[in-house]
C-alpha positions, 0 to 999 in steps of 0.5 A: 764580818763586821760586829759578828766576828765571822771570816770572810768565807762565813761572812760569804756564805752567810750573807750573799750566798744564803740570801741569794738561796733565800730570795730565789727560793722564795720567789720561786714558791710565791710563783707556783703559789699564784700558778695554783688555782681552784677549781672551775665549776659550771658556769662559774670561774674560781679564783685565788688572789692574794695579797699583802695584809693590812696593817705591817709586819715586824721584822726581828732579826738575829744578831748572827745570821745576816741572811735570816735577817734579810730574809725576815724582811724580804720574804713579807715584802715579797708578798705584798706586805710593808715591813718595819724591820729590826735588825740587831744591834751587833749585825747593823752594819751588814743588815744596812749593806742587805738593806742598801743592795735591795734598796738598790736593785729596786725595791720601792721606797717605804716597803721595807723600813730599816729601824735600828731600834732598842729590843724593847721600845721596838717591841712595846712600839709595835705590838701596841699599834692597830697595824700590826699584822705579823711578827717574823722573829728570829731570837732568843726565848726570852725575847719571843715570850716577851713579845707573844705576852705583849701580842695576847695583851694587846689583842682588842688593838688590833683591826685586823688580828685574829684573821680567821676565827670560825663562825658563830662569833659575836663582835 
């Protein structure tokens, strides 16, 4: 409610109920993904293993939806990724409360880093890091375009991007 101008009912729907739904949904589908395995052939066993990306995921959260902010950070962490969570300036209290609930629930140290920061400084920092593996973003079109342009300008900097580019490419 603080910083977002929400009523008690709106805050309950946004933060607690919706975020719980997101986490339940994500955990259910993560288990389903893990259970789907390729077919075996005569004399060989095929296995699919999921693992986190090499590098970090930047989660850039919106100002008006606490559950989305928690989901943007929580989902990549659930799938084995390290996350830098940049909350909105106007949703700092609510986002920090979600972060603390995750920590109190057993989230290991250093999986999600809560990083309050100036938006453009955060964007400049993450997009210039060779360890950027992805951006999970909900926000304005101008901010998205700025981040996307920065990713394109720094494409040669990244250790692990693009992930798949097809065959026959010169390195």
